[in-house]
MIDOSE-1310 file (N, C-alpha, C; in nm, 2 decimals, decimal comma, always signed):
residues 258
xxxx	-2,76/+0,58/+0,68/-2,67/+0,57/+0,59/-2,51/+0,58/+0,64; -2,51/+0,66/+0,74/-2,40/+0,68/+0,85/-2,37/+0,55/+0,94; -2,44/+0,47/+0,95/-2,42/+0,34/+1,00/-2,30/+0,25/+0,95; -2,33/+0,28/+0,81/-2,24/+0,24/+0,71/-2,10/+0,27/+0,69
xxxx	-2,08/+0,40/+0,74/-1,98/+0,49/+0,75/-1,92/+0,43/+0,88; -1,98/+0,43/+1,00/-1,94/+0,35/+1,10/-1,86/+0,25/+1,09; -1,92/+0,16/+1,04/-1,88/+0,02/+1,00/-1,78/+0,01/+0,91; -1,76/+0,12/+0,84/-1,64/+0,09/+0,75/-1,52/+0,12/+0,81
xxxx	-1,52/+0,25/+0,91/-1,39/+0,25/+1,04/-1,37/+0,17/+1,12; -1,46/+0,10/+1,14/-1,43/-0,03/+1,23/-1,34/-0,13/+1,17; -1,39/-0,17/+1,01/-1,34/-0,24/+0,92/-1,15/-0,20/+0,93; -1,21/-0,09/+0,92/-1,04/-0,02/+0,90/-0,91/-0,09/+1,01
xxxx	-1,00/-0,05/+1,11/-0,90/-0,06/+1,26/-0,90/-0,19/+1,31; -1,00/-0,28/+1,26/-0,98/-0,44/+1,30/-0,86/-0,50/+1,27; -0,82/-0,48/+1,14/-0,72/-0,55/+1,07/-0,53/-0,49/+1,10; -0,55/-0,39/+1,20/-0,41/-0,29/+1,21/-0,35/-0,36/+1,28
xxxx	-0,19/-0,38/+1,25/-0,12/-0,43/+1,35/+0,02/-0,40/+1,35; +0,08/-0,36/+1,43/+0,26/-0,32/+1,41/+0,32/-0,41/+1,35; +0,39/-0,35/+1,19/+0,40/-0,42/+1,12/+0,58/-0,43/+1,07; +0,69/-0,50/+1,10/+0,82/-0,52/+1,11/+0,88/-0,52/+0,95
xxxx	+0,99/-0,48/+0,88/+0,99/-0,50/+0,78/+1,05/-0,57/+0,71; +1,08/-0,63/+0,61/+1,15/-0,74/+0,57/+1,04/-0,82/+0,46; +1,10/-0,92/+0,42/+1,02/-1,00/+0,34/+0,91/-1,06/+0,38; +0,76/-1,13/+0,36/+0,68/-1,21/+0,44/+0,72/-1,33/+0,50
xxxx	+0,84/-1,39/+0,44/+0,88/-1,51/+0,51/+0,98/-1,49/+0,63; +1,01/-1,36/+0,62/+1,14/-1,37/+0,74/+1,06/-1,27/+0,81; +0,90/-1,22/+0,83/+0,87/-1,10/+0,90/+0,81/-1,15/+1,05; +0,80/-1,08/+1,14/+0,74/-1,11/+1,26/+0,66/-0,99/+1,26
xxxx	+0,52/-1,07/+1,33/+0,42/-0,96/+1,30/+0,36/-0,95/+1,46; +0,38/-0,87/+1,55/+0,33/-0,85/+1,66/+0,17/-0,77/+1,67; +0,09/-0,85/+1,75/-0,09/-0,79/+1,74/-0,07/-0,71/+1,88; -0,11/-0,56/+1,84/-0,13/-0,47/+1,94/-0,25/-0,52/+2,01
xxxx	-0,27/-0,44/+2,13/-0,39/-0,49/+2,25/-0,49/-0,48/+2,17; -0,53/-0,39/+2,06/-0,65/-0,40/+2,05/-0,71/-0,44/+1,93; -0,62/-0,54/+1,92/-0,67/-0,64/+1,82/-0,69/-0,76/+1,86; -0,77/-0,85/+1,80/-0,79/-1,00/+1,86/-0,83/-1,03/+1,74
xxxx	-0,73/-1,13/+1,69/-0,68/-1,16/+1,56/-0,78/-1,27/+1,49; -0,83/-1,31/+1,36/-0,88/-1,45/+1,32/-0,81/-1,55/+1,24; -0,80/-1,65/+1,26/-0,74/-1,74/+1,17/-0,90/-1,80/+1,06; -0,74/-1,78/+0,92/-0,84/-1,84/+0,80/-0,92/-1,98/+0,88
xxxx	-0,85/-2,07/+0,91/-0,87/-2,21/+0,93/-0,97/-2,23/+1,03; -1,04/-2,15/+1,10/-1,10/-2,16/+1,23/-1,26/-2,17/+1,13; -1,32/-2,29/+1,21/-1,47/-2,34/+1,13/-1,57/-2,23/+1,17; -1,51/-2,17/+1,26/-1,63/-2,07/+1,29/-1,59/-1,90/+1,31
xxxx	-1,54/-1,89/+1,15/-1,47/-1,76/+1,16/-1,53/-1,63/+1,18; -1,65/-1,64/+1,17/-1,79/-1,55/+1,18/-1,84/-1,53/+1,28; -1,79/-1,58/+1,40/-1,79/-1,53/+1,52/-1,67/-1,49/+1,57; -1,56/-1,55/+1,52/-1,43/-1,50/+1,58/-1,43/-1,30/+1,53
xxxx	-1,50/-1,29/+1,39/-1,45/-1,16/+1,33/-1,57/-1,06/+1,44; -1,69/-1,13/+1,47/-1,79/-1,06/+1,59/-1,75/-1,04/+1,67; -1,67/-1,14/+1,76/-1,56/-1,13/+1,89/-1,45/-1,00/+1,86; -1,42/-0,98/+1,74/-1,30/-0,89/+1,72/-1,35/-0,74/+1,72
xxxx	-1,47/-0,74/+1,68/-1,56/-0,60/+1,70/-1,56/-0,54/+1,84; -1,63/-0,69/+1,91/-1,65/-0,60/+2,01/-1,56/-0,57/+2,13; -1,46/-0,64/+2,08/-1,28/-0,58/+2,16/-1,26/-0,49/+2,12; -1,28/-0,43/+2,00/-1,23/-0,33/+1,95/-1,28/-0,23/+1,99
xxxx	-1,45/-0,18/+2,01/-1,55/-0,10/+2,03/-1,48/+0,00/+2,12; -1,41/-0,07/+2,26/-1,41/+0,09/+2,32/-1,26/+0,15/+2,27; -1,18/+0,06/+2,21/-1,07/+0,16/+2,14/-1,08/+0,29/+2,03; -1,22/+0,21/+1,99/-1,26/+0,32/+1,89/-1,34/+0,47/+1,95
xxxx	-1,39/+0,46/+2,02/-1,45/+0,55/+2,12/-1,35/+0,64/+2,10; -1,24/+0,65/+2,17/-1,18/+0,77/+2,17/-1,05/+0,79/+2,07; -1,09/+0,69/+1,93/-0,98/+0,68/+1,85/-0,84/+0,60/+1,86; -0,81/+0,58/+1,77/-0,64/+0,49/+1,82/-0,53/+0,54/+1,70
xxxx	-0,47/+0,68/+1,82/-0,37/+0,74/+1,79/-0,24/+0,68/+1,64; -0,19/+0,56/+1,74/-0,06/+0,55/+1,65/-0,12/+0,47/+1,49; -0,23/+0,42/+1,48/-0,31/+0,38/+1,34/-0,37/+0,50/+1,29; -0,36/+0,67/+1,31/-0,42/+0,74/+1,26/-0,57/+0,77/+1,25
xxxx	-0,65/+0,69/+1,34/-0,78/+0,65/+1,33/-0,85/+0,74/+1,38; -0,94/+0,86/+1,39/-0,99/+0,90/+1,50/-1,11/+0,88/+1,53; -1,16/+0,91/+1,65/-1,26/+0,86/+1,73/-1,37/+0,85/+1,62; -1,47/+0,75/+1,65/-1,57/+0,72/+1,56/-1,73/+0,79/+1,65
xxxx	-1,72/+0,87/+1,74/-1,78/+0,91/+1,75/-1,77/+1,08/+1,87; -1,75/+1,19/+1,75/-1,85/+1,18/+1,66/-1,76/+1,14/+1,51; -1,86/+1,08/+1,42/-1,77/+1,05/+1,33/-1,77/+1,19/+1,24; -1,62/+1,17/+1,08/-1,62/+1,30/+1,08/-1,58/+1,25/+0,94
xxxx	-1,66/+1,34/+0,82/-1,67/+1,30/+0,64/-1,65/+1,44/+0,62; -1,51/+1,48/+0,57/-1,50/+1,62/+0,49/-1,63/+1,66/+0,40; -1,63/+1,53/+0,27/-1,71/+1,59/+0,16/-1,76/+1,44/+0,15; -1,91/+1,47/+0,06/-1,96/+1,33/+0,03/-2,08/+1,42/-0,09
xxxx	-2,07/+1,35/-0,20/-2,14/+1,36/-0,32/-2,26/+1,27/-0,34; -2,35/+1,29/-0,37/-2,49/+1,21/-0,40/-2,53/+1,28/-0,55; -2,53/+1,20/-0,65/-2,61/+1,21/-0,76/-2,70/+1,13/-0,82; -2,85/+1,17/-0,84/-2,97/+1,09/-0,86/-3,05/+1,14/-0,99
xxxx	-2,98/+1,06/-1,12/-3,05/+1,11/-1,26/-3,18/+1,05/-1,28; -3,23/+1,01/-1,18/-3,38/+0,93/-1,24/-3,48/+0,94/-1,12; -3,60/+0,93/-1,21/-3,73/+0,98/-1,08/-3,75/+1,08/-1,04; -3,82/+1,10/-0,99/-3,92/+1,26/-0,94/-3,81/+1,34/-0,87
xxxx	-3,68/+1,28/-0,82/-3,61/+1,35/-0,75/-3,46/+1,32/-0,81; -3,46/+1,44/-0,90/-3,33/+1,43/-1,00/-3,26/+1,55/-0,96; -3,16/+1,50/-0,85/-3,04/+1,64/-0,76/-2,92/+1,58/-0,77; -2,83/+1,66/-0,77/-2,69/+1,64/-0,77/-2,68/+1,71/-0,60
xxxx	-2,64/+1,63/-0,51/-2,61/+1,64/-0,35/-2,47/+1,67/-0,29; -2,41/+1,81/-0,26/-2,28/+1,76/-0,20/-2,30/+1,84/-0,07; -2,23/+1,75/+0,03/-2,23/+1,75/+0,16/-2,10/+1,78/+0,25; -2,10/+1,88/+0,27/-1,95/+1,90/+0,37/-1,98/+1,92/+0,53
xxxx	-1,82/+1,92/+0,56/-1,81/+1,91/+0,73/-1,90/+1,86/+0,80; -1,94/+1,71/+0,73/-2,02/+1,63/+0,83/-1,99/+1,54/+0,96; -2,07/+1,58/+1,08/-2,00/+1,53/+1,16/-2,16/+1,43/+1,20; -2,15/+1,33/+1,26/-2,25/+1,19/+1,26/-2,16/+1,18/+1,42
xxxx	-2,32/+1,18/+1,52/-2,28/+1,13/+1,66/-2,39/+1,01/+1,70; -2,31/+0,90/+1,75/-2,39/+0,81/+1,77/-2,35/+0,68/+1,76; -2,24/+0,69/+1,65/-2,17/+0,55/+1,58/-2,10/+0,48/+1,69; -2,10/+0,52/+1,81/-1,98/+0,46/+1,93/-2,09/+0,34/+1,99
xxxx	-2,24/+0,34/+1,97/-2,36/+0,24/+1,98/-2,36/+0,11/+1,90; -2,31/+0,14/+1,79/-2,31/+0,04/+1,72/-2,31/-0,12/+1,76; -2,36/-0,22/+1,71/-2,39/-0,35/+1,73/-2,35/-0,44/+1,60; -2,26/-0,51/+1,59/-2,27/-0,61/+1,48/-2,36/-0,73/+1,48
xxxx	-2,46/-0,72/+1,40/-2,54/-0,84/+1,42/-2,51/-0,96/+1,33; -2,43/-0,95/+1,23/-2,43/-1,08/+1,15/-2,30/-1,02/+1,07; -2,19/-1,19/+1,05/-2,08/-1,17/+0,94/-2,10/-1,28/+0,87; -2,07/-1,28/+0,76/-2,06/-1,39/+0,64/-1,94/-1,33/+0,60
xxxx	-1,85/-1,45/+0,64/-1,71/-1,42/+0,56/-1,63/-1,56/+0,50; -1,64/-1,51/+0,37/-1,56/-1,64/+0,31/-1,42/-1,56/+0,26; -1,32/-1,63/+0,34/-1,18/-1,60/+0,36/-1,10/-1,64/+0,22; -1,11/-1,76/+0,16/-1,06/-1,80/+0,11/-1,10/-1,71/-0,07
xxxx	-1,19/-1,69/-0,07/-1,20/-1,59/-0,18/-1,20/-1,40/-0,12; -1,16/-1,42/+0,03/-1,14/-1,26/+0,00/-1,28/-1,17/+0,00; -1,35/-1,25/+0,07/-1,52/-1,18/+0,06/-1,59/-1,18/+0,17; -1,61/-1,06/+0,23/-1,68/-1,04/+0,35/-1,83/-0,95/+0,39
xxxx	-1,93/-0,96/+0,45/-2,02/-0,91/+0,45/-2,07/-0,87/+0,59; -2,11/-0,74/+0,61/-2,11/-0,73/+0,77/-2,24/-0,66/+0,80; -2,34/-0,68/+0,88/-2,43/-0,62/+0,90/-2,44/-0,56/+1,05; -2,46/-0,46/+1,06/-2,45/-0,34/+1,18/-2,57/-0,29/+1,21
xxxx	-2,61/-0,24/+1,32/-2,69/-0,18/+1,38/-2,69/-0,07/+1,49; -2,73/+0,06/+1,48/-2,75/+0,14/+1,56/-2,86/+0,24/+1,61; -2,88/+0,21/+1,70/-3,01/+0,29/+1,78/-3,07/+0,40/+1,72; -2,93/+0,53/+1,70/-2,95/+0,67/+1,68/-2,85/+0,68/+1,60
xxxx	-2,84/+0,78/+1,53/-2,77/+0,85/+1,44/-2,82/+1,01/+1,45; -2,72/+1,12/+1,47/-2,77/+1,28/+1,51/-2,67/+1,32/+1,37; -2,65/+1,37/+1,28/-2,58/+1,44/+1,22/-2,61/+1,60/+1,17; -2,54/+1,65/+1,12/-2,50/+1,81/+1,10/-2,38/+1,81/+1,00
xxxx	-2,37/+1,93/+0,91/-2,31/+1,98/+0,84/-2,35/+2,08/+0,74; -2,29/+2,11/+0,64/-2,33/+2,17/+0,53/-2,38/+2,11/+0,39; -2,42/+2,20/+0,32/-2,51/+2,13/+0,20/-2,50/+2,18/+0,11; -2,52/+2,14/-0,04/-2,52/+2,22/-0,16/-2,59/+2,14/-0,26
xxxx	-2,71/+2,17/-0,29/-2,85/+2,12/-0,37/-2,86/+2,15/-0,47; -2,89/+2,10/-0,59/-2,93/+2,12/-0,72/-3,00/+2,02/-0,80; -3,11/+2,08/-0,85/-3,17/+1,96/-0,95/-3,33/+2,01/-0,97; -3,40/+1,90/-1,00/-3,53/+1,91/-1,03/-3,62/+1,82/-0,91
xxxx	-3,73/+1,86/-0,85/-3,84/+1,76/-0,78/-3,94/+1,83/-0,79; -3,99/+1,69/-0,85/-4,13/+1,72/-0,88/-4,17/+1,80/-0,99; -4,08/+1,85/-1,10/-4,06/+1,88/-1,20/-4,06/+2,06/-1,16; -4,01/+2,08/-1,05/-3,97/+2,21/-0,99/-3,86/+2,20/-1,01
xxxx	-3,77/+2,30/-1,07/-3,61/+2,34/-1,04/-3,58/+2,37/-0,88; -3,52/+2,34/-0,83/-3,41/+2,33/-0,68/-3,29/+2,38/-0,70; -3,26/+2,50/-0,60/-3,15/+2,53/-0,61/-3,16/+2,60/-0,46; -3,09/+2,51/-0,37/-3,06/+2,53/-0,17/-2,91/+2,49/-0,15
xxxx	-2,83/+2,56/-0,07/-2,75/+2,54/+0,01/-2,81/+2,64/+0,13; -2,67/+2,58/+0,24/-2,72/+2,58/+0,38/-2,64/+2,46/+0,46; -2,68/+2,48/+0,59/-2,65/+2,39/+0,71/-2,79/+2,30/+0,71; -2,76/+2,16/+0,75/-2,86/+2,08/+0,78/-2,81/+1,98/+0,89
xxxx	-2,92/+1,94/+0,97/-2,94/+1,83/+1,10/-3,02/+1,75/+1,07; -2,99/+1,62/+1,10/-3,06/+1,52/+1,09/-3,05/+1,42/+1,21; -3,17/+1,34/+1,23/-3,16/+1,22/+1,30/-3,20/+1,09/+1,27; -3,16/+0,98/+1,26/-3,18/+0,87/+1,22/-3,19/+0,76/+1,35
xxxx	-3,31/+0,72/+1,31/-3,34/+0,62/+1,43/-3,34/+0,45/+1,41; -3,28/+0,34/+1,45/-3,31/+0,21/+1,43/-3,22/+0,18/+1,28; -3,12/+0,19/+1,28/-3,06/+0,21/+1,14/-2,99/+0,10/+1,13; -3,02/+0,00/+1,02/-2,92/-0,11/+0,95/-2,85/-0,09/+0,87
xxxx	-2,74/-0,10/+0,90/-2,63/-0,11/+0,74/-2,58/-0,22/+0,71; -2,57/-0,26/+0,61/-2,50/-0,37/+0,57/-2,36/-0,32/+0,45; -2,25/-0,41/+0,45/-2,14/-0,36/+0,35/-2,05/-0,51/+0,32; -2,05/-0,49/+0,19/-2,01/-0,64/+0,14/-1,89/-0,60/+0,05
xxxx	-1,79/-0,65/+0,08/-1,64/-0,61/+0,04/-1,56/-0,71/-0,06; -1,52/-0,72/-0,17/-1,50/-0,81/-0,25/-1,32/-0,77/-0,30; -1,28/-0,88/-0,24/-1,11/-0,83/-0,23/-1,02/-0,95/-0,33; -0,94/-0,88/-0,36/-0,83/-0,97/-0,42/-0,69/-0,95/-0,36
xxxx	-0,63/-1,03/-0,40/-0,44/-1,05/-0,35/-0,36/-1,02/-0,47; -0,24/-0,97/-0,40/-0,14/-0,91/-0,45/+0,00/-0,93/-0,40; +0,10/-0,85/-0,46/+0,22/-0,90/-0,39/+0,29/-0,77/-0,42; +0,39/-0,72/-0,32/+0,45/-0,62/-0,37/+0,57/-0,66/-0,42
xxxx	+0,70/-0,55/-0,42/+0,82/-0,58/-0,51/+0,90/-0,66/-0,42; +0,86/-0,67/-0,26/+0,93/-0,76/-0,18/+0,84/-0,89/-0,18; +0,74/-0,93/-0,26/+0,68/-1,06/-0,26/+0,61/-1,05/-0,15; +0,57/-1,00/-0,03/+0,51/-0,97/+0,05/+0,31/-0,96/+0,00
xxxx	+0,28/-1,00/+0,03/+0,11/-1,05/-0,02/+0,02/-0,93/+0,10; -0,05/-0,87/+0,02/-0,15/-0,79/+0,05/-0,31/-0,80/+0,01; -0,39/-0,71/+0,07/-0,54/-0,74/-0,02/-0,58/-0,61/-0,04; -0,62/-0,58/-0,19/-0,71/-0,52/-0,22/-0,85/-0,49/-0,20
xxxx	-0,93/-0,39/-0,15/-1,09/-0,40/-0,24/-1,11/-0,37/-0,36; -1,14/-0,44/-0,46/-1,18/-0,47/-0,57/-1,34/-0,40/-0,63; -1,43/-0,41/-0,53/-1,53/-0,39/-0,52/-1,64/-0,38/-0,43; -1,72/-0,27/-0,36/-1,78/-0,28/-0,26/-1,89/-0,22/-0,27
xxxx	-2,00/-0,26/-0,21/-2,12/-0,23/-0,19/-2,17/-0,21/-0,05; -2,29/-0,13/-0,08/-2,30/-0,11/+0,09/-2,47/-0,06/+0,08; -2,53/-0,12/+0,16/-2,72/-0,09/+0,21/-2,78/-0,02/+0,33; -2,87/+0,00/+0,34/-2,90/+0,06/+0,48/-3,04/+0,07/+0,49
xxxx	-3,10/+0,05/+0,60/-3,23/+0,08/+0,64/-3,25/+0,17/+0,71; -3,34/+0,25/+0,75/-3,39/+0,33/+0,82/-3,51/+0,35/+0,86; -3,52/+0,33/+1,03/-3,68/+0,36/+1,09/-3,75/+0,46/+1,07; -3,69/+0,55/+1,14/-3,74/+0,72/+1,17/-3,63/+0,79/+1,11
xxxx	-3,68/+0,91/+1,03/-3,59/+1,00/+1,08/-3,68/+1,15/+1,08; -3,57/+1,22/+1,11/-3,62/+1,41/+1,09/-3,50/+1,48/+1,06; -3,56/+1,56/+0,98/-3,50/+1,69/+0,92/-3,50/+1,82/+0,96; -3,42/+1,88/+0,96/-3,40/+2,04/+0,95/-3,32/+2,11/+0,87
xxxx	-3,33/+2,20/+0,79/-3,22/+2,25/+0,73/-3,26/+2,43/+0,72; -3,14/+2,46/+0,73/-3,08/+2,65/+0,74/-3,08/+2,67/+0,57; -3,16/+2,73/+0,51/-3,12/+2,76/+0,37/-3,10/+2,89/+0,32; -2,95/+2,93/+0,31/-2,88/+3,02/+0,25/-2,93/+3,13/+0,19
xxxx	-3,01/+3,06/+0,12/-3,05/+3,11/-0,05/-3,21/+3,15/-0,03; -3,27/+3,04/+0,06/-3,46/+3,10/+0,06/-3,47/+3,08/+0,20; -3,37/+3,13/+0,26/-3,37/+3,12/+0,40/-3,50/+3,25/+0,45; -3,59/+3,25/+0,49/-3,68/+3,34/+0,58/-3,80/+3,40/+0,49
xxxx	-3,80/+3,31/+0,37/-3,92/+3,31/+0,29/-4,03/+3,19/+0,32; -4,15/+3,18/+0,19/-4,21/+3,08/+0,23/-4,15/+2,95/+0,18; -4,05/+2,94/+0,06/-4,02/+2,84/-0,01/-3,89/+2,77/+0,11; -3,84/+2,85/+0,19/-3,72/+2,81/+0,29/-3,78/+2,72/+0,44
xxxx	-3,91/+2,79/+0,47/-4,01/+2,71/+0,54/-4,05/+2,58/+0,49; -4,10/+2,62/+0,40/-4,17/+2,49/+0,33/-4,07/+2,35/+0,31; -3,99/+2,39/+0,28/-3,85/+2,29/+0,24/-3,82/+2,19/+0,39; -3,83/+2,26/+0,51/-3,84/+2,16/+0,62/-3,98/+2,08/+0,65
xxxx	-4,09/+2,14/+0,61/-4,21/+2,04/+0,63/-4,24/+1,94/+0,54; -4,17/+1,98/+0,38/-4,15/+1,89/+0,27/-4,05/+1,75/+0,33; -3,96/+1,75/+0,35/-3,81/+1,69/+0,42/-3,93/+1,60/+0,52; -3,97/+1,68/+0,58/-4,00/+1,54/+0,72/-4,16/+1,50/+0,67
xxxx	-4,22/+1,56/+0,59/-4,40/+1,48/+0,52/-4,29/+1,38/+0,45; -4,23/+1,39/+0,35/-4,20/+1,28/+0,27/-4,03/+1,16/+0,27; -4,03/+1,18/+0,39/-3,86/+1,16/+0,44/-3,86/+0,96/+0,36; -3,96/+0,93/+0,41/-3,99/+0,75/+0,34/-3,95/+0,79/+0,17
xxxx	-4,00/+0,86/+0,12/-4,00/+0,85/-0,03/-3,88/+0,92/-0,10; -3,79/+0,99/-0,01/-3,72/+1,08/-0,05/-3,60/+0,96/+0,00; -3,58/+0,93/+0,09/-3,49/+0,84/+0,15/-3,46/+0,68/+0,06; -3,61/+0,66/-0,01/-3,60/+0,56/-0,09/-3,55/+0,60/-0,23
xxxx	-3,58/+0,75/-0,27/-3,56/+0,77/-0,41/-3,35/+0,78/-0,42; -3,33/+0,81/-0,28/-3,20/+0,87/-0,31/-3,11/+0,79/-0,27; -3,16/+0,65/-0,20/-3,06/+0,48/-0,15/-2,98/+0,49/-0,24; -2,98/+0,48/-0,37/-2,90/+0,43/-0,46/-2,76/+0,48/-0,48
xxxx	-2,82/+0,60/-0,47/-2,71/+0,76/-0,49/-2,59/+0,75/-0,36; -2,71/+0,73/-0,25/-2,63/+0,74/-0,13/-2,52/+0,65/-0,10; -2,59/+0,49/-0,14/-2,49/+0,43/-0,16/-2,40/+0,37/-0,23; -2,40/+0,42/-0,33/-2,31/+0,45/-0,42/-2,17/+0,53/-0,39
xxxx	-2,20/+0,70/-0,31/-2,12/+0,78/-0,29/-2,08/+0,74/-0,15; -2,13/+0,59/-0,06/-2,06/+0,56/+0,02/-1,96/+0,47/+0,02; -1,99/+0,39/-0,04/-1,92/+0,30/-0,08/-1,76/+0,35/-0,18; -1,80/+0,44/-0,27/-1,66/+0,52/-0,33/-1,57/+0,54/-0,21
xxxx	-1,61/+0,61/-0,14/-1,54/+0,71/-0,04/-1,47/+0,61/+0,04; -1,51/+0,50/+0,10/-1,49/+0,42/+0,19/-1,40/+0,28/+0,12; -1,39/+0,26/-0,02/-1,34/+0,19/-0,09/-1,20/+0,23/-0,08; -1,19/+0,38/-0,11/-1,10/+0,41/-0,13/-0,98/+0,42/+0,01
xxxx	-1,08/+0,47/+0,11/-1,01/+0,46/+0,24/-0,95/+0,38/+0,27; -1,03/+0,22/+0,30/-0,97/+0,12/+0,31/-0,86/+0,08/+0,24; -0,85/+0,09/+0,10/-0,76/+0,03/+0,00/-0,62/+0,12/+0,08; -0,61/+0,23/+0,07/-0,50/+0,30/+0,16/-0,47/+0,21/+0,28
xxxx	-0,55/+0,19/+0,40/-0,52/+0,15/+0,51/-0,45/-0,04/+0,45; -0,54/-0,12/+0,37/-0,51/-0,23/+0,35/-0,34/-0,26/+0,29; -0,32/-0,11/+0,19/-0,19/-0,14/+0,13/-0,06/-0,17/+0,22; -0,09/-0,07/+0,34/+0,02/-0,11/+0,46/+0,01/-0,23/+0,54
xxxx	-0,09/-0,31/+0,49/-0,11/-0,41/+0,61/-0,10/-0,53/+0,53; +0,05/-0,63/+0,54/+0,04/-0,76/+0,47/-0,07/-0,85/+0,53; -0,11/-0,95/+0,44/-0,22/-1,01/+0,47/-0,22/-1,11/+0,62; -0,07/-1,13/+0,63/-0,04/-1,22/+0,72/-0,11/-1,12/+0,91
xxxx	-0,08/-1,02/+0,90/-0,09/-0,94/+0,98/-0,22/-0,94/+1,02; -0,32/-0,96/+0,96/-0,45/-0,98/+0,99/-0,55/-1,10/+0,98; -0,44/-1,21/+0,91/-0,53/-1,29/+0,91/-0,40/-1,41/+0,92; -0,34/-1,45/+1,02/-0,21/-1,50/+1,01/-0,20/-1,60/+0,96
xx	-0,28/-1,70/+0,94/-0,24/-1,86/+0,87/-0,30/-1,88/+0,69; -0,31/-1,72/+0,66/-0,32/-1,71/+0,52/-0,19/-1,75/+0,47
C-alpha cells in the first residue's frame, strides 16, 4: 500500500513550477530543472509522463526544498486510519509516526492519461518496502475481542500500486485556471510480507507472542480483508494532500498548452 503513498508524492512533485503573479493570459511560467513538462497535444503523452517521472526521480531522493516536498526515502506519514466493518476482521486501526523505506526504488510501469477530461491512471512497482511506526487497533477478529497498541515493523516485497485520479477544472478570482481532484481511487498487490509487533498491552504474555505468529501465518488473508479500508484511507489522505498542491498550480504550469 505504501507504493501508492510514494506514487502520490511523485505526482505532487511532477507538476510543480515557479509561478509568477497575475492573470493567466499575462503570466510567464518558468520550468525548474527538475520538471520535464508534457503537452496536451502530444499524441504519445503517456510515454512523456513516464519520462517525466524518470527525470524527477533523483530529485525526490533528497527532497525538493523550494516546494516543501520531503525526501521520499524514507517516506513519512504522520497518521493513517483504517476501518473495516465487514468480514472476520472487523477492526479500526490507527497508525502513527509511519516511516517507509525503499520508495526511491520505484519504477513507473504504465500510464493512461485522458488529459481532456483530467483523468490519469498510474501503475508503479517497488521491489521492497520496509515500514515502521506505532499502532492502536481495536475490534473483533474471528469472533474474539481485540485490543492492542504498540510498535510495528513490516516488510513488503514485489509491490504493485495503482492510482486513478479524476480531476475537474475551475477558475480563481483572477480568472486563472486550476485543477482539483474530485475523486481518487487506489489499489495495490503484494507478493510477500513479514510483520512484527511489540504490543504494549499484551507484551510478554502468550497473547502478545501469538499475535506475531498469527499475523505472519495469515498475512495474505489479512491483507485481502483489509485492502478496501487501506485503499480508502490512503486515497483520502493523498487526495487532500494533492489538492492542496494543485490549488497553487495553474493548469498552464504543468500542461503548457491547456
